[in-house]
Steps between C-alpha positions, in 0.01 A plus 500: 500500500514681834304222670604151611282201412313565826432861393751637752687825443830595663330654806289183542815285494676721755196496730439127445143556383281348231191653339190283538187574295165432663333290228154536654494868398657457156288569188359188337697519176812660352293725270354679802848554643634648174189712455516625858868580463434707187221693671706528821185425697510128583166334570636268771868570559690212662610555857877495536647396830871498577602237750841454656651160551525385859878523482486861388257603770706311759834653402402857423243606754523872441430490125267200493280603793547869558594417859829618645723424794306763697152368418283463807351172612157629394628582150643150466172342612303725263725408209473127578120530517479685168737251340298205629180639347660578163634300209854575617499273804780250543336190352747256655440642846123503437507133397701408810254683726202345319640150551580564867147637554345189338323720247339733755502842328497707821787301654689524170475880509612519863795269434599691185490835678709377794767341280510786249532763774785298652673490158453873440615586852814292452563677168455840667746403773751381239468829309536697826818305580636574151419870540668504843807320364524752215470786750763343726735459202445862398572619856816287514616649168426853628698437820786351299508811279498758782688285749419368842526718812854514631729700723826673409786310669680829568233743634210257568267714283208335318572418134407220258704201389537654151650827631850565365577799724344580836289815481583577867881469516592456131674165573560308176314167506512414129737289293847461646400611851562288808192661660170324431148604611375308805159345426226615740138393544227733380401768750163445657 
């Protein structure tokens, strides 16, 4: 079978999702389901909702929420509001807010929105830091490949640290040479 016992396929397992059937919209007996399937026009098709676990939505903001490291504050608030009003809200966080609000629905919503926006903002900042670190690493690798700015010890011409022969005076700077490029700061 291509399904697990929870009716999950490979893409559901990777995404950390489970299919939940809305029983209130399901036909009253199996005969109606089989009949509807044969006719390909179901009378009352069940509603299928995919929900992500809290851990998945916490750890993978970009795929679980559609938000990115560059999402605006308004986009984060809009997402948190939509999530709160849907079946995909973080139930643990909702329960915490409900308890702290002593069952007051309006206070529960306000508390949920504030905490969820703080979580999503922290996730966006973490993703932005990861993107920056990846960019910094790529820049460091690029500089390592082309060499850092340097000066020829013989003619004082600008070269890079990876230069084997000065393009200005043809001084040999490679293997076996006593002359080595003099590291210089980037020009401004």
